[in-house]
C-alpha positions in Angstrom: -12.0 2.0 17.0 -10.1 5.2 16.3 -10.3 6.4 12.7 -7.4 8.0 11.0 -7.9 10.9 8.5 -6.9 9.9 5.0 -4.5 12.4 3.6 -5.5 13.6 0.1 -3.7 14.9 -2.9 -2.0 18.2 -2.1 -1.2 17.3 1.5 2.6 17.8 2.0 2.9 14.7 4.1 2.3 12.6 0.9 5.5 14.0 -0.5 7.8 12.6 2.2 9.4 9.2 1.5 8.5 6.5 4.1 11.2 5.0 6.3 11.9 1.4 7.2 10.3 0.0 10.4 13.0 -1.3 12.7 11.0 -2.5 15.6 7.6 -4.2 16.0 5.8 -2.7 18.9 2.4 -2.7 20.5 1.9 0.8 19.0 2.4 -0.7 15.6 -0.3 -3.3 16.2 -2.6 -0.5 17.4 -1.8 1.6 14.3 -2.5 -1.3 11.9 -5.9 -1.9 13.5 -6.8 1.7 13.2 -5.6 1.7 9.6 -7.8 -1.3 8.8 -10.8 0.4 10.4 -10.1 3.5 8.3 -9.7 1.5 5.1 -13.0 -0.4 5.6 -14.8 2.8 6.3 -13.5 4.6 3.3 -14.2 2.0 1.7 -11.0 0.6 0.2 -9.0 -2.6 -0.2 -5.6 -1.2 0.8 -4.1 1.6 2.8 -0.5 2.7 3.1 0.8 4.3 6.3 1.7 7.6 4.5 -1.9 8.0 3.6 -2.7 8.5 7.3 0.3 10.7 7.9 2.7 8.0 9.2 5.9 7.9 7.2 6.7 4.3 7.7 7.0 1.4 5.2 3.8 -0.4 6.0 0.4 -1.1 4.4 -2.8 -2.9 5.3 -5.1 -4.7 2.9 -8.2 -6.9 2.5 -9.4 -7.7 -1.0 -11.9 -10.2 0.3 -9.8 -13.0 1.8 -9.3 -11.4 5.2 -7.1 -8.5 6.5 -3.4 -8.5 6.2 -0.4 -6.3 7.1 2.9 -6.1 5.3 5.8 -4.3 6.9 8.9 -3.1 4.9 7.5 -4.7 1.7 9.6 -5.3 -1.4 8.8 -6.7 -4.7 11.5 -9.1 -5.7 10.2 -10.3 -9.1 7.5 -9.5 -11.6 6.0 -11.2 -14.7 3.5 -10.5 -17.4 1.3 -7.4 -17.9 -2.2 -6.5 -16.7 -4.3 -3.4 -17.2 -6.6 -2.6 -14.4 -8.7 0.4 -13.5 -7.5 1.7 -10.1 -8.6 4.3 -7.7 -6.8 5.7 -4.7 -8.2 6.8 -1.3 -5.9 9.8 -1.5 -7.4 10.9 -4.8 -11.1 10.5 -4.0 -13.6 10.1 -6.8 -11.2 9.3 -9.6 -10.0 6.1 -11.2 -7.7 5.4 -14.1 -6.3 2.4 -16.1 -2.8 1.4 -15.2 -0.5 -1.2 -16.8 1.2 -3.2 -14.2 2.9 -6.6 -13.9 0.3 -9.4 -13.8 2.3 -11.4 -11.1 4.6 -10.3 -8.4 6.8 -12.0 -5.8 6.6 -9.8 -2.6 8.5 -10.1 0.6 8.2 -8.3 3.9 7.5 -8.8 7.6 4.3 -9.6 9.5 3.2 -8.1 12.8 4.9 -11.0 14.7 8.2 -10.1 13.1 8.3 -13.1 10.8 9.6 -12.9 7.3 6.9 -13.5 4.7 7.2 -14.2 1.0 4.4 -15.0 -1.4 3.3 -14.8 -5.0 0.3 -12.6 -6.0 -1.4 -12.1 -9.3 -3.9 -9.8 -11.0 -6.0 -7.9 -8.4 -3.9 -8.9 -5.5 -0.7 -8.1 -7.4 -2.1 -4.7 -8.5 -3.2 -3.9 -4.9 0.3 -4.6 -3.5 2.0 -2.6 -6.3 -0.3 0.3 -5.7 0.3 0.4 -1.9 4.0 -0.1 -2.4 4.2 2.8 -4.8 2.6 5.0 -2.2 5.4 4.0 0.2 8.1 4.5 -2.4 7.0 7.6 -4.2 4.5 9.0 -1.8 2.9 11.7 -3.9 -0.3 10.0 -5.3 -0.4 12.1 -8.5 2.9 10.4 -9.5 1.0 7.1 -9.8 -0.6 8.6 -12.9 2.7 9.2 -14.7 5.3 6.7 -13.4 5.9 3.4 -15.2 5.9 0.4 -12.9 9.3 -0.7 -14.2 10.9 2.3 -12.5 9.7 1.4 -9.0 11.7 -1.8 -8.2 
């Protein structure tokens, strides 16, 4: 499996806002497989397309329940608060505590082009919010200073 280079803090590509995916293609399937391989090797539990230099609204994840892909993700609702120590593959070796919503309702598209909608809480919710923030704001250092309430 091809491995993608994970872009790290300071890389200009991390400052470019990701764009919507308008077509599900075989290349997209191949990209997500490469991203999953890269994520597992890092190791991590989530990886956004901008982190491998692809400016598209997409992330892959696996927090222990099997791999997943979410295309054009959006958080529709949030509830509660939860503090969790997070790291970022684009800021290697560091972690920090972040206050985020405890629960989220997230929607998007899967690799078959189907609309998906589900509820997530705690670790899963934090994972989705983290990856979505990399798609929305791109520059990983802004994760340290932006309140979650300003992202959606």
